[in-house]
C-alpha positions in Angstrom: 87.6 123.8 118.6 90.2 125.5 116.5 91.4 123.9 113.2 92.1 120.3 113.7 92.0 120.4 117.5 89.8 117.7 119.0 88.8 117.3 122.6 91.3 115.3 124.6 91.9 113.6 127.9 95.2 112.9 129.8 95.8 109.1 129.9 96.1 109.5 133.7 92.4 110.5 133.9 91.0 107.6 131.9 89.2 105.4 134.4 87.6 101.9 134.2 84.2 103.4 133.4 85.5 105.0 130.2 85.2 102.9 127.0 88.8 102.8 125.8 88.8 102.4 122.0 92.2 101.3 120.6 92.4 102.1 116.9 95.8 100.7 116.2 96.6 97.8 113.7 96.5 94.2 114.7 100.2 93.8 115.2 100.4 96.8 117.5 97.4 95.5 119.6 99.0 92.0 119.9 102.4 93.5 121.0 100.8 95.5 123.8 97.5 97.2 124.7 95.7 98.6 127.8 93.9 96.0 129.8 90.2 96.4 129.2 90.6 98.3 125.9 88.4 97.5 122.9 90.2 96.9 119.6 88.8 98.4 116.4 91.4 99.3 113.8 90.9 102.8 112.4 90.3 101.6 108.8 87.5 99.3 110.0 85.7 102.0 111.9 83.2 103.1 109.2 81.8 99.6 108.9 81.8 99.0 112.6 80.4 102.3 114.0 77.6 100.5 115.9 80.2 98.9 118.2 81.2 102.3 119.6 78.9 103.3 122.5 77.0 106.6 122.4 75.8 106.5 126.0 79.1 106.7 127.9 82.5 108.4 127.8 84.8 107.1 125.0 88.5 107.7 124.9 90.2 106.8 121.6 93.9 105.8 121.7 96.6 104.9 119.2 100.4 104.9 119.4 101.0 108.6 119.8 97.7 110.4 119.2 97.5 111.1 115.5 95.2 108.4 114.3 93.1 108.6 117.4 92.6 112.3 116.8 91.3 111.6 113.3 88.9 109.0 114.7 87.6 111.4 117.4 86.9 114.0 114.7 85.1 111.3 112.6 83.0 110.3 115.6 82.1 113.8 116.5 81.0 114.5 112.9 78.8 111.4 113.1 76.9 112.3 116.2 79.1 111.2 119.1 79.4 113.7 121.9 81.2 112.0 124.8 84.4 111.2 122.8 88.0 112.4 123.6 91.5 111.7 122.3 93.9 110.0 124.7 96.8 112.5 125.0 100.1 111.0 123.8 98.5 107.6 123.0 99.9 104.3 124.1 103.4 105.8 124.3 102.2 108.1 127.0 100.1 105.4 128.6 103.2 103.3 129.0 105.4 106.2 130.0 103.3 107.1 133.0 103.3 103.5 134.2 99.9 102.3 133.2 99.7 98.6 132.5 100.3 97.1 129.0 99.4 93.5 128.2 100.2 91.5 125.1 97.9 89.4 123.1 98.9 86.4 125.2 98.0 88.1 128.5 101.6 88.6 129.5 103.2 92.0 129.9 103.3 93.7 126.6 105.2 96.6 124.9 104.1 99.5 122.7 105.4 99.3 119.1 
């Protein structure tokens, strides 16, 4: 890794076996998130580290990739090995046509 670069994965390569960790705030999550994603706001991560699996691939996602990159770096520094940043975040997820659902289960939007 060079400087602040963290391992990443294109959103098109994230499959159902990958633990998708959404670190956005509650209002962003309710507006629209990836089906099957797990919500854990970035600021709550240190207190909830045990919720993030260490035995499978983890992709971390936010709106555009900045917050999730910070979380990936934090997890790597705390012993996680199979963790990657979702390139382009939820904006890219939506742009390539992957599904987005709101908190009510209806089609959502990325804010």
